[in-house]
C-alpha positions in Angstrom: -109.4 -66.9 -53.8 -108.9 -64.4 -56.4 -106.1 -61.3 -56.4 -108.9 -58.6 -56.0 -110.1 -60.6 -52.3 -106.4 -60.7 -51.6 -106.7 -57.1 -52.2 -109.0 -56.2 -48.9 -106.8 -58.5 -46.4 -104.8 -56.5 -44.3 -100.6 -57.4 -44.3 -101.2 -59.7 -41.7 -104.2 -61.6 -42.5 -102.3 -62.1 -45.7 -100.2 -63.8 -44.3 -101.6 -65.7 -41.8 -103.7 -66.9 -45.5 -100.8 -67.9 -46.8 -99.5 -69.8 -43.0 -102.9 -72.1 -43.6 -103.3 -72.4 -47.1 -99.9 -72.7 -48.5 -101.4 -71.6 -52.1 -99.5 -73.7 -54.5 -101.2 -71.9 -57.8 -99.5 -68.6 -56.5 -95.5 -68.5 -58.2 -93.2 -67.6 -55.7 -90.0 -68.1 -54.1 -91.3 -69.4 -51.5 -92.9 -72.3 -53.2 -89.9 -72.7 -54.9 -87.9 -73.6 -52.3 -90.2 -75.0 -50.2 -91.1 -72.3 -47.3 -92.9 -73.1 -44.0 -94.5 -70.0 -42.8 -94.3 -71.4 -38.9 -95.3 -68.2 -36.9 -97.5 -65.3 -38.3 -97.6 -62.0 -36.1 -97.6 -58.9 -36.3 -93.9 -57.4 -37.2 -93.0 -60.8 -37.0 -92.7 -64.0 -38.5 -90.7 -67.3 -38.1 -90.0 -69.0 -41.9 -88.3 -72.2 -42.1 -86.8 -74.8 -44.8 -85.8 -78.3 -45.4 -82.1 -78.0 -46.9 -81.3 -80.2 -50.2 -78.7 -81.1 -52.3 -79.7 -78.7 -54.7 -78.3 -76.0 -52.0 -75.3 -76.6 -51.8 -72.2 -74.3 -52.9 -69.2 -76.7 -53.9 -68.2 -77.1 -50.4 -71.2 -79.1 -49.5 -73.1 -76.7 -47.2 -75.7 -74.2 -47.5 -74.9 -71.5 -50.1 -75.0 -68.0 -49.3 -77.5 -67.1 -51.3 -80.3 -69.5 -50.0 -79.6 -68.0 -46.9 -79.6 -64.5 -48.1 -83.3 -65.2 -49.6 -84.8 -66.7 -46.8 -83.6 -63.5 -44.5 -85.0 -61.2 -47.7 -88.3 -63.3 -47.3 -88.6 -62.6 -43.5 -88.3 -59.4 -43.2 -90.6 -58.1 -46.6 -92.9 -60.4 -44.9 -92.6 -59.2 -41.0 -93.1 -56.0 -42.5 -96.2 -56.7 -44.6 -97.4 -57.7 -41.1 -97.9 -54.7 -40.5 -100.3 -52.7 -43.4 -103.4 -51.8 -43.7 -105.6 -53.8 -46.3 -104.7 -52.2 -49.8 -101.5 -51.4 -48.3 -98.6 -52.0 -50.5 -94.7 -52.9 -49.1 -92.5 -49.9 -50.3 
């Protein structure tokens, strides 16, 4: 799908498209970390990922930056689901 086609979708439609298609050809933090869009509704997103050794801090637990990135992505995508076609997040 082209960038022009993506701009014709509402934010909810776009997030549902990402959920269904899991586009591998579009660079993103979600692709890098292996995020999955488990639920996509108006104003609500559930994203998960499988941890791996590369995500560990020196103590062997998941680094806070991974958790913060997941939170940032969920909040941004949830807001995006409320936008009309052609709208952009602030």
